[in-house]
N, C-alpha and C positions, 0 to 999 in steps of 0.2 A: 744154795738156791740159784736158779737161773730162770730167765724169762724168754718166751718166744718173741721174735722181733715185732710181731703185731700186738704184743701185750695181752693176748687172750689166755695164754696158758703159763703156768709156773711149774718148775721141776724141782722137787725136794729130794736130796739124797737121804736115805735112811741107813745110817752107818751100821747099826747093830742088826739090821735084818737084810743087809746086802741087796737093796733094791732102790728104785726111784719112784716116787709118787708123782702123778700128773694131776694138777689142780686146775679146774676151770674157774678163772677168777671172777667172771660175771655171775656164774651160778653159785660160786663159793663152796664147791665140793670136789672131792677126789673123783676123777673120771677114768683113771687107768693106773697101771703099775708096770714098771719096766724091770724085768729080771735080767740083768746084764751079765752076770757070771763072775764079776769081780768080788774081791773080799775087802770089807771095811771101806766102802766108798765115803769120801770126805769132801769132795768138791765136784762141781759140774759147770760146764760152759756150753752154750749153744752157738753153733756157727751163725755168721751174719745172715745167711739166707734161710735159716730156720730148718734146714734139712737134717742136720746131724747134731748129736750131743757127745761131748767128751767128758768121761767120768773118771776122776782120779781115785784109784784104789790104793789105800795106804798099806795094807798087809800083803796083798798079792803083787804089790810094787809094779803096777802097770796102769795104763789108761785104756779104757774101753770106749770104742767108737760105736754109737748106736744110731741106726736109721730111725728117725722120729716118725716117719710115715708108717713103717711096719712095726716100730717099737722093738726091734730085734738088733742084737749086736752084729756088727759087720767086720770089725777088726779089733785087734789088741796091739797096743804100742808098748814095747819094753823101753821105757825112757828114763828110768832112774831108780832110786832107793829111798824108801820111806817118803813117798810122794804125798804132798798136800796141796799146795797152791798151784793153780794153772790159770792161764788166760790165752785167748786167741786174738790174733791180729784183726784189724778192721776189714781187711780184704779176705780173711779166712784162710790165708796161705800158710801162716806160721802159728804153731802152738808152743807156748812156753810152759815148761814143767819144772817145778821146784823139787830138787833132790835133797831131802832133809839131811841125812847123815853123811852125805857126800859133799856137802858144802858147795853146791853148784846148782845151776839150772840148765836144762836141756832145751834145745831148739829143734822142733819137729816140723818137717815138711809135710803138710796135710795131704798133698796130692798123692804121695806114696806111703804116708803114715810111717815115716822113717826118721830116725834121729840124725840130724845133719851137723850138730854142734853142741859143745858143752862149755859153759862159761863159769869160771871159778868165782866164788864169793868169799867174803871175810869170815863167815860163820854159817851155821845152819839156817836156811830160809824157812819161812812159814807160809806167808801169802805173797801173791804177785798180782799186780794189776797194771794194765796199760792205761796211759792217759787217753782221754776221749779222742785226741787227734792222732793217737798211735805213735807219737814221737819218742815217748819215754816209758820205761818199765820201772814201777816202784816195787821193791822187794823188802819185806819186813824181816829183821834179824833179831828175834826175841831174846836170845841169850846174851847179846851184847847191847841191847836196848838202842837200836838204830834202824834207819831205813836207808837202803842203798838205791840210788837212782841211776838207771842205765839208759843211754841213748839207743835209739832203734833206727836203722837196722845194724849199726856197727857194734853194738853191745859193749860200749865203753862206760865205765862208771864216771858219772859227771857230778855226783853229789853224794855225800855221806852225812846224814842228818840224825843227830842224837834225839832220842825220845824220852819218855818217862821210864816206866818199868814194864818190860815184856810187851813190846808192840806186837800187834796181832794181825788184824784185818784192815783193809784199805778200801775206801770208796771215794769217787770223784763227783763233783758237781757236773751236770750235763755240759756246761760251757767250758769245763776244764780249768777253771780258775783256782779251785781249791781241792785239796785232798783231806780226807778225814781218816785218822788212824786210831783204832782202839788200843789202849794200853791197859792190859788186864790187871796187873798187880799194883799200878799206881792210881787206879780208878779214874782214868782220864780219857777224854777224847781230844786228841791233838789235831788242831787245824793247821794245815800247811798251805802256803802259797805255792801252787803247782806250776807257776811260771818261773818263779825264782828258786823253788825247792828249799824253802825255809819255813820254820815254825812261826806262826803269827798269833796263835791263841791256844790256850789250854782250857778245856771245859771239864769241870768236875762231874763225874757220873757215878753209877753204882759200882758195887764190888764185882770183879771178874767180867768186865765188859768184853763180850765175845761175839761180835757181829755188828755191822753197820751198813745201812742202805740209804742212798740219797735218791729221792724221787722228785720229779718236777712238780711244782706247785700247780694245783688246778687253776684254770683261768677264772678271773673274777666274774662273778655273776652280775650282769647289769640288769637292774630292774627297769623295765620300760615305764615311762611316765604314765600316770593314771589317765585313762581316757575319760574326759569329762564331757558330758552331753550339754551343749549350750542351752540355756532356757529358751522356751518358745517366745517369739516376739509378739507382744500384745499391742494391738493398734488401739490407741485411746479413742473414746467416742468423740464425734464432731459436735462441738457446741454451736447452737444457733445464736450468734451474737449480732446485735444491731449494726447495720452498715454505718461506717464512719462517714461524716461529711467531708467532702473534698474541700480542700483549702486552696486558695489562689496563691500566687507567688507573693502577694502583699499581705498574706496572713488572714484575709477576710474569708468568712465562710460563704461558699457559693450556695445558691438555693438548690434544694434537692430536686432531682429530676422526677416530676410528678406526671404520671400518665393522665391526660385530660379525660373527663367522662365522655362517654359516647353521646353524640348529638341526637336528640329525640325530636322528631318533627311534631309540631302542634296538631291536635286533631282538627280535621276539616269540618267546619260547621255547615249544616245543610240549610239552605234558604227556605223560608216558608213558601208554600205554594201560592201563586198569584190567582187573581179572580178569573173565573172562567169567562170565555168570550160570550158576549151578549148579555152579560149580567147588568144589573141596575147601576153599577158604578161606572160603566162606560157611557152611560147615557148622560 
């Protein structure tokens, strides 16, 4: 299996039907089929730019190069014998091809699709995987129960690490700190420190473990705090309370300020009328 760089598509080799299925990961369904012409495909890698696929064919003993835009083969590389494991450099310029029965791996220049070097191994290789930083190549040697580690680009063996029984496939954590190696016949997943190239843990798994994949953990989902609507502000009713009396500095109550009543003028009394002139009283 290999993934497109943008993570939208996956490519599965179908060993016994000699083709490659294309899976849309979001839709969760097969969206295409590549008939590449090779026999018994067992491995596939996609170039860093996502334009090409390299398919290792075990029985036709070659690597098919496929244009992923047209989904058609564009080249065939004769790079070894009993080919299984392959990997491509992070810049896409070099392809590493494991030659099973020849106990070696080939180095291919992808610009011209030609073999430019062959590196001897201690025994038959199975899988090959470059560390995420591209500085080392891990090669499993199942018949002698070990992993050989080679420096890149000078291809010198820098470590030889014993495993369980029949080490098979390799995967790295994205940060390059750890390598995971399946051991089929000892039912183990062996964890290696990929900086020091040594075993740090053995994990018991099921029978015949054949395949391992490390994926980044999804980001933690942060639940936003619940939005609480503040209660409406209630204004209390104003109570009519009697006015307190003012107190002087001596503590004595001062008289309340009373508005005096309006002054009412007394009614004007009319004088009785006097005697008329010339009456008997004047006489």
